[in-house]
C-alpha positions in Angstrom: 10.6 13.7 11.3 8.1 12.7 13.9 5.6 10.1 12.8 2.4 9.9 14.9 2.1 13.6 15.5 -1.5 13.4 16.6 -0.6 10.5 18.9 2.2 12.7 20.4 -0.1 15.7 20.9 -2.6 13.6 22.7 -0.1 11.7 24.8 -0.5 8.4 23.1 3.1 6.9 23.1 2.9 5.2 19.7 5.2 7.7 18.1 8.2 7.1 15.8 11.3 8.8 14.5 12.6 7.5 11.3 15.6 7.9 9.0 16.1 6.1 5.7 18.8 6.2 3.1 18.0 5.5 -0.5 20.6 4.3 -3.0 19.8 4.0 -6.6 16.1 4.8 -5.8 15.9 1.9 -3.3 16.0 1.9 0.5 19.4 0.6 1.7 19.4 1.7 5.4 16.8 2.4 8.0 16.6 3.4 11.6 13.3 3.7 13.4 13.1 4.8 17.1 10.0 4.6 19.3 11.2 7.0 22.1 8.3 6.5 24.5 8.2 2.7 24.0 11.9 2.1 24.3 12.5 0.5 20.9 15.3 1.2 18.4 15.2 -0.7 15.1 18.1 -0.6 12.6 19.1 -2.3 9.4 21.1 -2.0 6.3 21.6 -4.0 3.1 23.4 -7.2 3.9 23.7 -6.5 7.6 20.3 -7.8 8.9 17.9 -6.0 11.3 18.3 -5.3 15.0 15.8 -4.4 17.7 17.5 -2.7 20.7 20.8 -4.1 19.4 19.7 -7.7 19.3 19.5 -9.4 15.9 16.0 -10.0 14.6 15.4 -13.3 12.8 14.7 -13.1 9.1 11.0 -13.2 8.1 9.5 -16.4 6.9 6.8 -16.4 4.2 4.1 -15.6 6.8 0.6 -17.2 7.2 -2.2 -15.0 5.8 -4.8 -16.9 7.8 -3.1 -15.9 11.1 -1.8 -12.5 10.0 -2.2 -9.4 12.1 -2.0 -6.5 9.6 -1.5 -2.8 10.3 -2.8 0.1 8.3 -3.4 3.7 8.5 -6.5 5.6 7.5 -6.3 8.6 5.1 -7.7 10.9 7.8 -6.4 14.1 6.1 -7.2 12.9 2.6 -10.8 11.6 2.9 -11.2 11.7 -0.9 -9.1 8.5 -0.9 -11.7 6.6 1.2 -13.5 5.1 -1.8 -10.3 3.4 -2.8 -9.2 2.5 0.7 -12.4 1.3 2.5 -13.0 -1.8 0.2 -9.4 -2.9 0.8 -9.7 -2.4 4.5 -13.0 -4.4 4.6 -11.5 -7.2 2.5 -8.4 -7.3 4.8 -10.5 -7.6 7.9 -12.3 -10.5 6.3 -9.1 -12.2 4.9 -6.7 -11.9 7.8 -7.0 -12.7 11.5 -7.1 -9.0 12.5 -6.3 -5.5 11.5 -4.7 -2.7 13.6 -4.5 1.1 13.2 -1.9 2.7 15.5 -1.2 6.0 13.8 2.5 5.7 13.1 3.5 4.0 9.8 7.2 4.1 10.7 6.6 1.9 13.7 4.1 -0.4 11.9 6.8 -1.0 9.3 9.5 -1.6 11.9 7.2 -4.0 13.8 6.5 -5.8 10.5 10.2 -6.2 9.9 10.6 -7.7 13.4 7.7 -10.1 13.0 5.5 -8.4 15.7 3.1 -7.5 12.9 2.6 -9.5 9.8 2.1 -6.7 7.3 1.3 -3.1 6.6 -0.6 -1.2 3.9 -1.6 2.4 3.4 -2.3 5.1 0.8 -0.5 8.4 0.2 2.3 8.3 2.8 5.2 10.7 2.7 8.6 9.2 1.9 9.9 10.3 5.3 7.3 8.0 6.9 8.2 5.0 4.8 11.9 4.9 3.8 13.4 3.8 7.1 10.8 1.2 7.9 10.7 -0.1 4.3 14.5 -0.6 4.4 14.0 -2.7 7.5 11.2 -4.9 6.0 13.3 -5.5 2.8 16.4 -6.4 4.8 14.4 -8.7 7.0 13.3 -10.6 3.9 9.9 -9.1 3.3 8.5 -7.4 0.2 7.7 -3.8 -0.3 5.6 -2.6 -3.3 2.9 -0.2 -4.4 -0.7 -1.4 -4.5 -0.3 -2.9 -8.0 2.9 -4.8 -7.1 5.2 -2.2 -8.7 7.9 -0.1 -7.4 6.2 3.4 -7.5 5.5 3.3 -3.7 8.4 5.8 -3.1 6.7 8.3 -5.4 3.0 7.6 -4.6 3.2 6.7 -0.9 0.8 3.8 -1.7 2.6 0.9 0.1 2.2 -2.8 0.9 4.9 -4.3 3.1 4.9 -7.9 4.4 6.5 -11.3 4.3 6.1 -13.0 0.9 2.8 -15.0 1.4 1.1 -12.2 3.3 2.3 -9.6 0.8 0.8 -11.7 -2.0 -2.6 -11.9 -0.2 -2.6 -8.1 0.5 -1.6 -7.5 -3.1 -4.4 -9.7 -4.4 -6.9 -7.7 -2.3 -5.6 -4.3 -3.4 -5.4 -5.3 -7.1 -8.9 -6.8 -7.2 -10.8 -3.9 -5.6 
């Protein structure tokens, strides 16, 4: 499926195509393509992550003080804003910066490759998360729901980041 449909309709090239394979309820393979940006990310359990065929180094723990975090706004589900806005505000205060690009698949792939330092959002579809989440996990990052559990596949409430950044995001999401 196409992620970033509004971007596509408006001619903004931050659009992704994503395929993920779950095994035993966990992501084990992911491919994310940014057709207008010329990127292809791929990874599977035990095989590492590649960007355009080149191996991506594993993620370190990350540095929350210097982290650039991506997110997406619940623009079609505005009733989620009371839960989302305090977390967004705390993330802006806690991290170096916050980005909203409009394609979760790419935000997750860029997190797996170290271009971004983390990602969080509420209520995503599995098709927008599975491929990129597989990449983050294979790169050495963590993927959980907003309470640190594993219901993100069912709820679409996701935090994905290297360990130290993930912990900082999780602390924010749990406390608010």
